[in-house]
C-alpha positions as CSV (number, residue, x, y, z in Angstrom):
1,X,-25.6,12.1,0.3
2,X,-23.0,10.3,2.4
3,X,-23.6,10.0,6.1
4,X,-21.0,11.8,8.2
5,X,-20.8,11.0,11.9
6,X,-21.0,14.2,14.0
7,X,-19.2,12.5,16.9
8,X,-15.7,13.8,17.8
9,X,-13.2,11.6,15.9
10,X,-10.8,12.0,18.9
11,X,-13.4,10.1,21.1
12,X,-13.0,7.0,18.9
13,X,-9.4,7.3,17.6
14,X,-6.1,8.2,19.0
15,X,-4.6,10.7,16.6
16,X,-0.9,10.3,16.0
17,X,1.9,11.6,13.8
18,X,1.4,13.5,10.5
19,X,1.9,11.4,7.4
20,X,1.4,14.1,4.8
21,X,-0.3,17.4,4.1
22,X,-1.9,19.4,1.4
23,X,-3.5,22.8,0.7
24,X,-6.8,21.6,2.1
25,X,-6.0,18.3,3.8
26,X,-3.7,16.8,6.5
27,X,-3.3,13.1,6.9
28,X,-2.3,11.6,10.3
29,X,-1.8,8.1,11.5
30,X,-4.5,7.1,14.0
31,X,-5.4,4.1,16.1
32,X,-8.9,2.9,16.8
33,X,-9.3,2.8,20.6
34,X,-11.6,-0.2,20.7
35,X,-9.6,-2.5,18.4
36,X,-6.1,-1.1,18.4
37,X,-6.1,-1.2,14.6
38,X,-4.1,1.6,12.9
39,X,-5.6,3.7,10.1
40,X,-4.9,7.0,8.3
41,X,-7.1,9.9,9.2
42,X,-7.5,12.5,6.4
43,X,-8.7,15.8,7.7
44,X,-10.3,17.8,4.8
45,X,-10.9,21.5,5.4
46,X,-14.4,22.4,4.5
47,X,-15.2,25.4,2.5
48,X,-17.2,27.8,4.7
49,X,-19.1,29.7,2.1
50,X,-19.8,29.6,-1.6
51,X,-17.7,32.6,-2.3
52,X,-14.7,31.2,-0.3
53,X,-11.7,29.8,-2.2
54,X,-10.4,28.1,0.9
55,X,-11.4,24.6,1.6
56,X,-13.4,21.9,-0.2
57,X,-17.2,22.1,-0.7
58,X,-19.1,19.5,1.3
59,X,-20.7,18.2,-1.8
60,X,-17.4,17.5,-3.4
61,X,-16.2,15.7,-0.3
62,X,-19.5,13.7,-0.3
63,X,-18.8,12.7,-4.0
64,X,-15.4,11.3,-3.1
65,X,-16.8,9.5,-0.1
66,X,-19.7,8.1,-2.2
67,X,-17.2,6.6,-4.7
68,X,-15.0,5.2,-1.9
69,X,-18.1,3.6,-0.4
70,X,-18.9,1.9,-3.7
71,X,-15.5,0.2,-4.1
72,X,-14.1,-2.9,-2.4
73,X,-11.1,-4.3,-4.1
74,X,-7.7,-5.5,-2.9
75,X,-5.8,-2.9,-5.1
76,X,-7.9,0.1,-3.9
77,X,-7.5,2.0,-0.7
78,X,-10.5,1.3,1.6
79,X,-12.7,3.8,3.5
80,X,-13.4,2.7,7.1
81,X,-15.3,5.6,8.6
82,X,-16.3,9.3,8.2
83,X,-16.6,12.0,10.8
84,X,-17.5,15.7,10.6
85,X,-17.0,18.8,12.8
86,X,-17.5,22.5,12.1
87,X,-14.3,22.9,10.1
88,X,-13.4,19.5,8.8
89,X,-14.6,16.2,7.3
90,X,-12.3,13.3,8.5
91,X,-12.0,10.2,6.4
92,X,-10.7,7.2,8.2
93,X,-8.8,5.2,5.6
94,X,-6.9,2.0,5.3
95,X,-3.3,2.7,6.3
96,X,-1.0,2.4,3.3
97,X,2.5,2.6,4.7
98,X,4.8,1.1,2.0
99,X,5.5,4.3,0.2
100,X,5.2,5.0,-3.5
101,X,5.8,2.2,-6.0
102,X,8.3,4.2,-8.0
103,X,10.3,5.1,-5.0
104,X,10.5,1.4,-4.2
105,X,11.6,0.5,-7.7
106,X,14.3,3.2,-7.6
107,X,16.0,1.2,-4.8
108,X,16.2,-2.0,-6.9
109,X,19.4,-3.0,-8.6
110,X,17.6,-4.9,-11.4
111,X,14.1,-5.2,-12.8
112,X,13.0,-7.5,-15.7
113,X,9.9,-6.6,-17.7
114,X,8.3,-9.7,-16.3
115,X,8.7,-8.2,-12.8
116,X,7.5,-4.8,-14.1
117,X,4.3,-6.3,-15.6
118,X,3.4,-7.8,-12.2
119,X,3.1,-4.2,-10.9
120,X,1.3,-3.0,-14.0
121,X,-1.1,-5.9,-13.8
122,X,-2.1,-4.9,-10.3
123,X,-2.7,-1.3,-11.4
124,X,-4.8,-2.7,-14.3
125,X,-6.8,-5.0,-12.0
126,X,-7.7,-2.0,-9.7
127,X,-8.7,0.1,-12.7
128,X,-10.6,-2.8,-14.2
129,X,-12.7,-2.9,-11.1
130,X,-13.3,0.8,-11.2
131,X,-14.2,0.8,-14.8
132,X,-16.6,-2.1,-14.3
133,X,-18.5,0.3,-12.0
134,X,-18.2,3.1,-14.5
135,X,-15.9,5.0,-12.2
136,X,-13.0,7.0,-13.7
137,X,-10.1,7.8,-11.4
138,X,-8.9,10.8,-13.4
139,X,-5.7,11.2,-11.3
140,X,-3.6,8.1,-12.0
141,X,0.1,8.9,-11.6
142,X,3.1,7.4,-9.6
143,X,2.3,9.5,-6.5
144,X,-1.1,7.8,-6.3
145,X,0.2,4.3,-6.7
146,X,1.3,3.1,-3.2
147,X,2.5,-0.1,-1.6
148,X,0.6,-1.6,1.3
149,X,3.9,-3.1,2.6
150,X,7.2,-2.9,0.8
151,X,8.9,-5.6,2.8
152,X,7.6,-8.6,0.8
153,X,8.9,-10.1,-2.5
154,X,6.1,-8.7,-4.7
155,X,4.6,-5.7,-2.8
156,X,0.8,-5.2,-2.9
157,X,-0.3,-2.1,-4.8
158,X,-3.0,0.3,-3.6
159,X,-4.5,3.0,-5.8
160,X,-5.2,6.1,-3.6
161,X,-6.6,9.6,-3.8
162,X,-10.1,9.7,-5.3
163,X,-10.6,13.4,-5.0
164,X,-11.0,13.7,-8.8
165,X,-12.9,10.5,-9.4
166,X,-16.2,10.6,-11.1
167,X,-19.0,8.2,-12.0
168,X,-19.5,8.2,-15.7
169,X,-23.2,8.1,-16.5
170,X,-24.5,7.0,-19.9
171,X,-26.0,9.8,-21.9
172,X,-24.5,12.5,-19.5
173,X,-21.7,14.5,-21.0
174,X,-19.0,15.3,-18.6
175,X,-16.2,17.9,-19.2
176,X,-13.6,19.4,-16.9
177,X,-10.0,20.6,-17.0
178,X,-8.2,19.0,-14.0
179,X,-5.5,16.7,-13.1
180,X,-1.7,16.7,-13.2
181,X,-0.6,18.1,-16.6
182,X,2.1,15.4,-17.2
183,X,-0.5,12.6,-17.0
184,X,-3.7,14.1,-18.4
185,X,-5.1,12.8,-21.7
186,X,-5.5,15.1,-24.7
187,X,-9.3,15.2,-24.3
188,X,-8.8,16.9,-20.9
189,X,-6.4,19.5,-22.3
190,X,-8.9,20.1,-25.2
191,X,-11.9,20.3,-22.9
192,X,-13.7,17.5,-24.7
193,X,-16.2,15.0,-23.2
194,X,-14.4,12.7,-20.7
195,X,-14.8,9.0,-20.0
196,X,-13.0,6.0,-18.8
197,X,-10.5,6.2,-21.6
198,X,-8.7,9.1,-19.9
199,X,-7.4,6.6,-17.3
200,X,-6.0,4.4,-20.0
201,X,-3.8,7.2,-21.4
202,X,-2.5,7.8,-17.9
203,X,-1.6,4.1,-17.6
204,X,0.4,4.5,-20.8
205,X,2.4,7.4,-19.4
206,X,3.0,5.5,-16.1
207,X,4.3,2.4,-18.0
208,X,6.6,4.6,-20.1
209,X,8.1,6.1,-16.9
210,X,8.3,2.7,-15.2
211,X,10.4,1.3,-18.0
212,X,12.7,4.3,-18.4
213,X,12.5,6.8,-15.6
214,X,11.8,9.4,-18.3
215,X,8.5,11.1,-18.8
216,X,7.1,11.0,-22.4
217,X,5.5,14.4,-22.5
218,X,7.0,16.4,-19.7
219,X,8.4,19.7,-21.1
220,X,10.4,22.6,-19.6
221,X,7.2,24.5,-19.2
222,X,3.5,23.7,-18.8
223,X,2.8,25.0,-22.2
224,X,5.3,22.7,-23.7
225,X,3.9,19.7,-21.8
226,X,0.4,20.4,-23.0
227,X,1.6,20.9,-26.6
228,X,3.4,17.6,-26.5
229,X,0.3,15.8,-25.2
230,X,-2.1,17.3,-27.8
231,X,0.4,16.5,-30.5
232,X,1.2,13.0,-29.0
233,X,4.8,14.1,-29.3
234,X,7.0,11.4,-27.8
235,X,9.5,8.7,-28.8
236,X,11.4,5.8,-27.4
237,X,14.9,7.2,-27.0
238,X,17.5,4.5,-27.4
239,X,19.3,5.9,-24.4
240,X,16.4,4.8,-22.2
241,X,14.8,2.0,-24.2
242,X,17.6,0.1,-25.8
243,X,16.8,-3.1,-23.8
244,X,13.0,-2.6,-24.0
245,X,11.0,-5.3,-25.8
246,X,8.8,-4.5,-28.8
247,X,5.9,-6.0,-26.9
248,X,6.3,-3.4,-24.1
249,X,6.6,-0.5,-26.7
250,X,3.5,-1.8,-28.5
251,X,1.5,-1.8,-25.2
252,X,2.5,1.8,-24.6
253,X,1.8,2.9,-28.2
254,X,-1.7,1.5,-28.1
255,X,-2.5,3.4,-24.9
256,X,-1.0,6.8,-26.0
257,X,-3.5,7.2,-28.8
258,X,-5.3,10.5,-29.2
259,X,-8.6,9.0,-30.5
260,X,-10.3,7.6,-27.5
261,X,-12.2,5.1,-29.7
262,X,-8.9,3.6,-30.8
263,X,-7.2,3.6,-27.4
264,X,-6.9,0.3,-25.5
265,X,-9.8,-0.3,-23.1
266,X,-9.0,-1.8,-19.7
267,X,-10.0,-5.3,-20.9
268,X,-7.9,-5.0,-24.0
269,X,-4.9,-3.9,-21.9
270,X,-5.3,-6.9,-19.6
271,X,-5.4,-9.1,-22.7
272,X,-2.3,-7.6,-24.3
273,X,0.4,-10.1,-24.8
274,X,2.9,-8.0,-22.8
275,X,0.6,-8.4,-19.8
276,X,-0.8,-11.9,-20.7
277,X,1.7,-13.7,-23.0
278,X,0.0,-15.9,-25.6
279,X,2.9,-18.3,-26.0
280,X,6.3,-19.3,-24.6
281,X,8.2,-17.0,-26.9
282,X,6.4,-13.9,-25.7
283,X,6.9,-15.0,-22.1
284,X,10.6,-15.5,-22.8
285,X,10.9,-12.1,-24.4
286,X,9.3,-10.4,-21.4
287,X,11.6,-12.3,-19.0
288,X,14.8,-11.6,-20.9
289,X,14.1,-7.9,-21.4
290,X,15.2,-5.6,-18.6
291,X,14.7,-2.1,-17.4
292,X,17.8,0.1,-17.6
293,X,17.9,0.7,-13.8
294,X,20.8,3.2,-14.0
295,X,18.8,5.3,-16.5
296,X,15.6,4.8,-14.4
297,X,17.2,6.1,-11.2
298,X,18.9,9.0,-13.0
299,X,15.8,10.1,-15.0
300,X,13.4,9.5,-12.1
301,X,15.5,11.5,-9.7
302,X,15.6,14.3,-12.3
303,X,11.8,14.1,-12.9
304,X,11.1,14.3,-9.1
305,X,13.4,17.3,-8.9
306,X,11.5,19.1,-11.7
307,X,8.2,18.4,-10.0
308,X,9.4,19.7,-6.7
309,X,8.9,23.4,-7.7
310,X,5.6,25.1,-6.8
311,X,2.7,24.0,-9.0
312,X,1.0,26.7,-10.9
313,X,-2.2,26.7,-12.9
314,X,-2.6,26.4,-16.6
315,X,-5.3,29.0,-16.9
316,X,-2.8,31.4,-18.4
317,X,-2.1,28.9,-21.1
318,X,-5.8,28.5,-22.1
319,X,-7.9,31.0,-24.0
320,X,-9.8,33.5,-22.0
321,X,-13.0,32.3,-23.6
322,X,-12.3,28.8,-22.6
323,X,-11.5,29.8,-19.0
324,X,-14.8,31.8,-18.8
325,X,-16.7,28.8,-20.1
326,X,-15.1,26.4,-17.7
327,X,-15.6,28.7,-14.8
328,X,-19.2,29.2,-15.6
329,X,-19.9,25.5,-16.0
330,X,-17.7,24.3,-13.2
331,X,-18.3,27.0,-10.6
332,X,-18.7,24.5,-7.9
333,X,-15.8,22.3,-8.9
334,X,-13.5,21.4,-6.0
335,X,-9.9,22.6,-5.5
336,X,-7.9,19.5,-5.5
337,X,-6.3,18.5,-2.1
338,X,-3.6,16.5,-3.8
339,X,-0.8,17.9,-5.9
340,X,-3.1,17.6,-8.8
341,X,-4.4,20.9,-10.2
342,X,-7.9,21.9,-11.2
343,X,-6.5,23.4,-14.3
344,X,-9.6,25.6,-15.0
345,X,-9.6,27.3,-11.7
346,X,-6.2,27.6,-10.1
347,X,-5.0,31.2,-10.2
348,X,-2.3,31.3,-7.4
349,X,0.6,28.9,-7.0
350,X,0.1,26.2,-4.4
351,X,2.8,24.2,-2.7
352,X,3.4,20.6,-3.8
353,X,1.5,18.3,-1.5
354,X,1.4,14.7,-0.3
355,X,-0.9,12.4,-2.4
356,X,-1.9,10.2,0.5
357,X,-5.6,9.4,0.2
């Protein structure tokens, strides 16, 4: 069990402006009094009883903390300290102030695939580190890909929000229905055993959006989105992908594979010629191919608008028997503090929230 300091966080840190908020969490900028270093303080509301639906169980918070304590990588947000009082657990995290990667890209006038792969490579490097430790993030999406500082030529990426992350143990079957529908893998929708491969599907969706602004599976309704995912129903619309290289499309196609055994692993993704060209011709193709930024900006703005409505659960779209089974097996599952949904348990709409971890 992670050790939580019982000392008042206000005795050690000056608490400043709010950076973001969620159903069960508020993130504020803070400054360590002894050093003057700025951090992000994430106040997570604790669940006060087993029967309560308000707040996050201490065990679930401890799991997130335990995972953060195991990771030390330049592309992953760092945990600095942990405090606890009667109502909250406070995570003191590295301050990631550069905003979301995709918001940064939407301000650019041009973007080559070569430049795009520099960002994808950083995401892959962070995921490679996690997967080397048998940790699955389970919530990879644009909102959880942040920039440490956007005012440099190639901003440094940080993966945030480990509220859904799990250690995958050999011989231990893990099932759950959670995540953000647009990015979840078919095995999550189908309530099948989960593993590291689920993250790779999400990377495929992220790459598709990065190159087009459009989302491969997002439908007008949650039912339509889920149906598109389970059917792997997507295409490369010429309107968005007319200037996209075949190498890039191949990378996406090998990630958006329903059979987890045939989906690219993280090591295979890092070795793919779109990420690591094998010859000058492949490097030239990547350099000469460009993202249609006009389309990216238009489609990404439309996508953000669609996602701005209140998030509702998918339990109405699952069979009653499946819901009963999930609720029985996952009674202690946490309600996500990010804008992700625990799809098995949400019953009331919740407001869209900040994804700051």
